[in-house]
BAKOLVEX-618638 format. One record per residue (C-alpha): residue number from 1; residue in one letter; y, z, x. Coordinates in steps of 0.02 Angstrom, whole numbers. Each point is the difference from the previous one (the first is absolute). Layout:
N
@k = NUM, r = A, y = Y, z = Z, x = X
...
END
This chain:
292
@k = 1, r = X, y = 2492, z = 4006, x = 1645
@k = 2, r = X, y = 144, z = -60, x = -105
@k = 3, r = X, y = 103, z = -158, x = 14
@k = 4, r = X, y = 187, z = -19, x = -3
@k = 5, r = X, y = 79, z = -119, x = -123
@k = 6, r = X, y = 172, z = -46, x = 62
@k = 7, r = X, y = 133, z = -80, x = -109
@k = 8, r = X, y = 79, z = -161, x = 63
@k = 9, r = X, y = 165, z = -84, x = -44
@k = 10, r = X, y = 42, z = -117, x = 143
@k = 11, r = X, y = -61, z = -79, x = 162
@k = 12, r = X, y = 46, z = 144, x = 116
@k = 13, r = X, y = -96, z = 127, x = -103
@k = 14, r = X, y = -154, z = -110, x = -6
@k = 15, r = X, y = 8, z = -31, x = 188
@k = 16, r = X, y = 20, z = 185, x = 37
@k = 17, r = X, y = -147, z = 53, x = -109
@k = 18, r = X, y = -120, z = -133, x = 64
@k = 19, r = X, y = 52, z = 27, x = 182
@k = 20, r = X, y = -34, z = 186, x = -21
@k = 21, r = X, y = -168, z = -29, x = -84
@k = 22, r = X, y = -51, z = -122, x = 136
@k = 23, r = X, y = 43, z = 122, x = 140
@k = 24, r = X, y = -98, z = 136, x = -89
@k = 25, r = X, y = -141, z = -122, x = -43
@k = 26, r = X, y = 10, z = 60, x = -179
@k = 27, r = X, y = -26, z = -84, x = -169
@k = 28, r = X, y = 161, z = 0, x = -100
@k = 29, r = X, y = 61, z = -33, x = -176
@k = 30, r = X, y = 165, z = -90, x = -25
@k = 31, r = X, y = 66, z = 25, x = -175
@k = 32, r = X, y = 145, z = -76, x = -94
@k = 33, r = X, y = 77, z = 70, x = -156
@k = 34, r = X, y = 63, z = -113, x = -140
@k = 35, r = X, y = 179, z = 33, x = 58
@k = 36, r = X, y = -47, z = -48, x = 180
@k = 37, r = X, y = -71, z = -162, x = -70
@k = 38, r = X, y = 163, z = -31, x = -95
@k = 39, r = X, y = 96, z = 35, x = 161
@k = 40, r = X, y = -101, z = -100, x = 126
@k = 41, r = X, y = -95, z = -123, x = -110
@k = 42, r = X, y = -189, z = -2, x = -16
@k = 43, r = X, y = -17, z = -162, x = 100
@k = 44, r = X, y = 99, z = 72, x = 146
@k = 45, r = X, y = -100, z = 162, x = 1
@k = 46, r = X, y = -164, z = -94, x = -4
@k = 47, r = X, y = 50, z = -119, x = 141
@k = 48, r = X, y = 63, z = 144, x = 108
@k = 49, r = X, y = -166, z = 87, x = -23
@k = 50, r = X, y = -92, z = -159, x = 47
@k = 51, r = X, y = 105, z = -8, x = 158
@k = 52, r = X, y = -47, z = 180, x = 41
@k = 53, r = X, y = -185, z = -40, x = -24
@k = 54, r = X, y = 16, z = -144, x = 122
@k = 55, r = X, y = 69, z = 121, x = 130
@k = 56, r = X, y = -135, z = 133, x = -12
@k = 57, r = X, y = -183, z = 17, x = -43
@k = 58, r = X, y = 4, z = 162, x = -100
@k = 59, r = X, y = -48, z = 34, x = -182
@k = 60, r = X, y = 157, z = -18, x = -108
@k = 61, r = X, y = 9, z = 10, x = -189
@k = 62, r = X, y = 146, z = -58, x = -107
@k = 63, r = X, y = 24, z = 112, x = -150
@k = 64, r = X, y = 116, z = 3, x = -151
@k = 65, r = X, y = 76, z = 173, x = -17
@k = 66, r = X, y = 47, z = 62, x = -175
@k = 67, r = X, y = -29, z = -161, x = -95
@k = 68, r = X, y = 99, z = 28, x = -161
@k = 69, r = X, y = -93, z = -123, x = -112
@k = 70, r = X, y = -144, z = -124, x = -13
@k = 71, r = X, y = 111, z = -149, x = 43
@k = 72, r = X, y = 53, z = 73, x = 168
@k = 73, r = X, y = -179, z = 44, x = 44
@k = 74, r = X, y = -59, z = -175, x = -47
@k = 75, r = X, y = 137, z = -79, x = 106
@k = 76, r = X, y = -55, z = 100, x = 152
@k = 77, r = X, y = -185, z = -33, x = -30
@k = 78, r = X, y = 35, z = -186, x = -15
@k = 79, r = X, y = 100, z = 5, x = 162
@k = 80, r = X, y = -141, z = 72, x = 104
@k = 81, r = X, y = 31, z = 188, x = -1
@k = 82, r = X, y = -154, z = 100, x = 52
@k = 83, r = X, y = 29, z = 133, x = -133
@k = 84, r = X, y = 123, z = 48, x = -135
@k = 85, r = X, y = 56, z = 160, x = -80
@k = 86, r = X, y = 37, z = 5, x = -184
@k = 87, r = X, y = 108, z = 150, x = -41
@k = 88, r = X, y = -24, z = 44, x = -182
@k = 89, r = X, y = 36, z = 184, x = 28
@k = 90, r = X, y = 159, z = -12, x = -104
@k = 91, r = X, y = -105, z = -41, x = -153
@k = 92, r = X, y = -112, z = 115, x = -101
@k = 93, r = X, y = -182, z = 15, x = 50
@k = 94, r = X, y = -71, z = -134, x = -114
@k = 95, r = X, y = 136, z = -127, x = 38
@k = 96, r = X, y = -21, z = 31, x = 187
@k = 97, r = X, y = -187, z = -32, x = -18
@k = 98, r = X, y = 30, z = -161, x = -98
@k = 99, r = X, y = 125, z = -70, x = 126
@k = 100, r = X, y = -104, z = 50, x = 151
@k = 101, r = X, y = -159, z = -74, x = -73
@k = 102, r = X, y = 90, z = -166, x = -30
@k = 103, r = X, y = 55, z = -8, x = 182
@k = 104, r = X, y = -172, z = 52, x = 63
@k = 105, r = X, y = -88, z = -134, x = -101
@k = 106, r = X, y = 113, z = -137, x = 71
@k = 107, r = X, y = 4, z = 66, x = 178
@k = 108, r = X, y = -188, z = 18, x = 15
@k = 109, r = X, y = -26, z = -183, x = -47
@k = 110, r = X, y = 105, z = -42, x = 154
@k = 111, r = X, y = -85, z = 125, x = 116
@k = 112, r = X, y = 154, z = 113, x = 4
@k = 113, r = X, y = -13, z = 189, x = -15
@k = 114, r = X, y = 111, z = 107, x = -110
@k = 115, r = X, y = 85, z = 168, x = 24
@k = 116, r = X, y = 59, z = 92, x = -155
@k = 117, r = X, y = 98, z = 161, x = -28
@k = 118, r = X, y = -26, z = 149, x = -113
@k = 119, r = X, y = 131, z = 137, x = -6
@k = 120, r = X, y = 185, z = -18, x = 37
@k = 121, r = X, y = 88, z = 31, x = 166
@k = 122, r = X, y = 178, z = 64, x = -6
@k = 123, r = X, y = 137, z = -82, x = 102
@k = 124, r = X, y = 81, z = -169, x = 25
@k = 125, r = X, y = -63, z = -145, x = 104
@k = 126, r = X, y = 39, z = -183, x = -34
@k = 127, r = X, y = -27, z = -27, x = -187
@k = 128, r = X, y = -96, z = 163, x = -22
@k = 129, r = X, y = 107, z = 139, x = -73
@k = 130, r = X, y = -81, z = 155, x = -75
@k = 131, r = X, y = 97, z = 159, x = -38
@k = 132, r = X, y = -80, z = 160, x = 67
@k = 133, r = X, y = -15, z = 67, x = -177
@k = 134, r = X, y = -106, z = -150, x = -47
@k = 135, r = X, y = -114, z = 9, x = 151
@k = 136, r = X, y = -176, z = 60, x = -32
@k = 137, r = X, y = -159, z = 31, x = 96
@k = 138, r = X, y = -154, z = -107, x = -21
@k = 139, r = X, y = -135, z = 73, x = -111
@k = 140, r = X, y = -170, z = -15, x = 89
@k = 141, r = X, y = -97, z = -28, x = -161
@k = 142, r = X, y = 120, z = -137, x = -53
@k = 143, r = X, y = -14, z = -76, x = 174
@k = 144, r = X, y = -188, z = -18, x = -19
@k = 145, r = X, y = 15, z = -78, x = -172
@k = 146, r = X, y = 141, z = -114, x = 59
@k = 147, r = X, y = -99, z = -72, x = 146
@k = 148, r = X, y = -157, z = -23, x = -105
@k = 149, r = X, y = 92, z = -90, x = -139
@k = 150, r = X, y = 113, z = -110, x = 107
@k = 151, r = X, y = -114, z = -42, x = 146
@k = 152, r = X, y = 144, z = 24, x = 122
@k = 153, r = X, y = -49, z = 6, x = 184
@k = 154, r = X, y = 114, z = 141, x = 57
@k = 155, r = X, y = 109, z = 129, x = -85
@k = 156, r = X, y = 170, z = 73, x = 44
@k = 157, r = X, y = 14, z = 178, x = -61
@k = 158, r = X, y = 143, z = 124, x = -20
@k = 159, r = X, y = -25, z = 164, x = 94
@k = 160, r = X, y = 179, z = 45, x = 41
@k = 161, r = X, y = 73, z = -139, x = 108
@k = 162, r = X, y = 153, z = -96, x = -56
@k = 163, r = X, y = 92, z = -160, x = 42
@k = 164, r = X, y = 154, z = -8, x = 109
@k = 165, r = X, y = 74, z = 114, x = 134
@k = 166, r = X, y = 14, z = 158, x = -106
@k = 167, r = X, y = -180, z = 45, x = -38
@k = 168, r = X, y = 13, z = 190, x = -7
@k = 169, r = X, y = 141, z = 120, x = -42
@k = 170, r = X, y = -93, z = 149, x = 72
@k = 171, r = X, y = -158, z = 15, x = 101
@k = 172, r = X, y = -111, z = -155, x = 6
@k = 173, r = X, y = -157, z = 23, x = -103
@k = 174, r = X, y = -138, z = -117, x = -55
@k = 175, r = X, y = -133, z = 38, x = -131
@k = 176, r = X, y = -154, z = -21, x = 108
@k = 177, r = X, y = -100, z = 86, x = -137
@k = 178, r = X, y = 35, z = -149, x = -114
@k = 179, r = X, y = -46, z = -121, x = 140
@k = 180, r = X, y = -165, z = 90, x = 27
@k = 181, r = X, y = -44, z = -8, x = -185
@k = 182, r = X, y = 43, z = -185, x = -9
@k = 183, r = X, y = -110, z = -35, x = 151
@k = 184, r = X, y = -143, z = 98, x = -76
@k = 185, r = X, y = 8, z = -106, x = -157
@k = 186, r = X, y = 35, z = -165, x = 92
@k = 187, r = X, y = -93, z = 16, x = 167
@k = 188, r = X, y = -7, z = -189, x = 28
@k = 189, r = X, y = 178, z = -46, x = -52
@k = 190, r = X, y = 132, z = -10, x = 138
@k = 191, r = X, y = 145, z = 116, x = -41
@k = 192, r = X, y = 179, z = -49, x = 39
@k = 193, r = X, y = 152, z = 109, x = 35
@k = 194, r = X, y = 171, z = -71, x = -42
@k = 195, r = X, y = 167, z = 77, x = 46
@k = 196, r = X, y = -74, z = 66, x = 162
@k = 197, r = X, y = 129, z = -36, x = 135
@k = 198, r = X, y = 31, z = 147, x = 116
@k = 199, r = X, y = 189, z = -33, x = -6
@k = 200, r = X, y = -3, z = 29, x = 188
@k = 201, r = X, y = 135, z = 128, x = 40
@k = 202, r = X, y = 52, z = -84, x = 163
@k = 203, r = X, y = 35, z = -162, x = -93
@k = 204, r = X, y = 102, z = 89, x = -133
@k = 205, r = X, y = 95, z = 92, x = 137
@k = 206, r = X, y = 40, z = -163, x = 90
@k = 207, r = X, y = 59, z = -82, x = -161
@k = 208, r = X, y = 116, z = 146, x = -37
@k = 209, r = X, y = 61, z = 13, x = 180
@k = 210, r = X, y = 62, z = -179, x = -4
@k = 211, r = X, y = 90, z = 2, x = -167
@k = 212, r = X, y = -139, z = 18, x = -127
@k = 213, r = X, y = 1, z = 119, x = -147
@k = 214, r = X, y = -179, z = 54, x = -35
@k = 215, r = X, y = 11, z = 190, x = -17
@k = 216, r = X, y = -153, z = 103, x = -40
@k = 217, r = X, y = -125, z = -144, x = 5
@k = 218, r = X, y = -178, z = 66, x = 8
@k = 219, r = X, y = -170, z = -86, x = -3
@k = 220, r = X, y = -185, z = 38, x = 15
@k = 221, r = X, y = -42, z = 81, x = 168
@k = 222, r = X, y = -118, z = -96, x = 115
@k = 223, r = X, y = -127, z = 141, x = 1
@k = 224, r = X, y = -5, z = -2, x = -190
@k = 225, r = X, y = -33, z = -188, x = -1
@k = 226, r = X, y = -138, z = 24, x = 128
@k = 227, r = X, y = -78, z = 133, x = -110
@k = 228, r = X, y = 8, z = -121, x = -146
@k = 229, r = X, y = -101, z = -126, x = 102
@k = 230, r = X, y = -131, z = 132, x = 38
@k = 231, r = X, y = -11, z = 41, x = -185
@k = 232, r = X, y = -32, z = -179, x = -54
@k = 233, r = X, y = 161, z = -103, x = -7
@k = 234, r = X, y = -36, z = -175, x = 66
@k = 235, r = X, y = 170, z = -86, x = -8
@k = 236, r = X, y = 171, z = 76, x = 28
@k = 237, r = X, y = 161, z = -95, x = -35
@k = 238, r = X, y = 147, z = 2, x = 120
@k = 239, r = X, y = 169, z = -74, x = -43
@k = 240, r = X, y = 142, z = 126, x = 17
@k = 241, r = X, y = -40, z = 39, x = 182
@k = 242, r = X, y = 15, z = -185, x = 44
@k = 243, r = X, y = 167, z = -13, x = -89
@k = 244, r = X, y = 62, z = 153, x = 93
@k = 245, r = X, y = -57, z = -69, x = 168
@k = 246, r = X, y = 89, z = -165, x = -28
@k = 247, r = X, y = 159, z = 83, x = -62
@k = 248, r = X, y = 3, z = 129, x = 141
@k = 249, r = X, y = -15, z = -132, x = 135
@k = 250, r = X, y = 131, z = -115, x = -77
@k = 251, r = X, y = 123, z = 142, x = -28
@k = 252, r = X, y = -19, z = 54, x = 181
@k = 253, r = X, y = 41, z = -173, x = 65
@k = 254, r = X, y = 150, z = -18, x = -114
@k = 255, r = X, y = 68, z = 170, x = 52
@k = 256, r = X, y = -28, z = -20, x = 187
@k = 257, r = X, y = 42, z = -186, x = 10
@k = 258, r = X, y = 129, z = -36, x = -135
@k = 259, r = X, y = 30, z = -171, x = 77
@k = 260, r = X, y = -179, z = -54, x = -41
@k = 261, r = X, y = -15, z = -133, x = -134
@k = 262, r = X, y = -153, z = -98, x = 56
@k = 263, r = X, y = -142, z = 48, x = -121
@k = 264, r = X, y = -123, z = -10, x = 145
@k = 265, r = X, y = 98, z = 138, x = 85
@k = 266, r = X, y = -35, z = 126, x = -137
@k = 267, r = X, y = -158, z = -69, x = -82
@k = 268, r = X, y = -98, z = 8, x = 164
@k = 269, r = X, y = 17, z = 190, x = 20
@k = 270, r = X, y = -31, z = 17, x = -187
@k = 271, r = X, y = -163, z = -95, x = 18
@k = 272, r = X, y = -48, z = 105, x = 152
@k = 273, r = X, y = 29, z = 165, x = -91
@k = 274, r = X, y = -100, z = -58, x = -151
@k = 275, r = X, y = -141, z = -46, x = 118
@k = 276, r = X, y = 4, z = 173, x = 80
@k = 277, r = X, y = -2, z = 80, x = -173
@k = 278, r = X, y = -150, z = -103, x = -56
@k = 279, r = X, y = -95, z = 38, x = 161
@k = 280, r = X, y = 29, z = 185, x = -27
@k = 281, r = X, y = -69, z = -12, x = -176
@k = 282, r = X, y = -153, z = -101, x = 52
@k = 283, r = X, y = -41, z = 107, x = 151
@k = 284, r = X, y = 51, z = 177, x = -46
@k = 285, r = X, y = -7, z = 6, x = -190
@k = 286, r = X, y = -123, z = -127, x = -68
@k = 287, r = X, y = -124, z = 1, x = 143
@k = 288, r = X, y = -32, z = -187, x = -16
@k = 289, r = X, y = 38, z = -41, x = 181
@k = 290, r = X, y = -142, z = -78, x = 99
@k = 291, r = X, y = 101, z = -15, x = 160
@k = 292, r = X, y = -110, z = 7, x = 154
END
């Protein structure tokens, strides 16, 4: 079984994710990037999560996604996040180890777990911007050394996914051979897959139908993500699909009801479509649903 980690930016997204997880009786990870924290404010995000936990009795973790530096990780740890990710993948191997180890040492004194990253994913998402020419796969031997030297609790690896809505120019392909080698060398370390939204074609189609301009967007097929879970991936990040769901629903309302200006009129269907998208992921892709 793998768990979905869904990026949050505002109240409606949090409500949709937690509502979906509750209906599926599934654990869920809510994660905020540093840019989401800048947008919404860490106090607001934390209080909205607390409100969600008062509504439902399901396991929910609050995670920092792509923490850019020690200071951001420390801020989230000190504000009650369950786990943090320190992304030192832009640095060379030794500098990545040094930064990750510093975060791990602080986090573990507070009972917080740490995700790190080795290898670079192409694409653009929030503050993460890596040209395809600079992207590189994770080396399994380096992965083993990295985890042993840093003490990180989970590791995000690069096997061919990328950030954003344009993940593949041709046929989608993931390096499951690299994943298998990493798992052989790190059998007890949870492996994380970033840049793994499906870029659901129906959502892209709806966006474009109602005035959007997202031609040729392509993500990781559901069956490929399911295979990744069977081969040892424990956590899969989803962000782009949620953005597409929200945008598709809002565009539809604006096109069909141009007189609408009440935010509740267009944010309600946006929240509903995000919820449907999350339920699909939990039930049909991640297999974490415990619905009776």
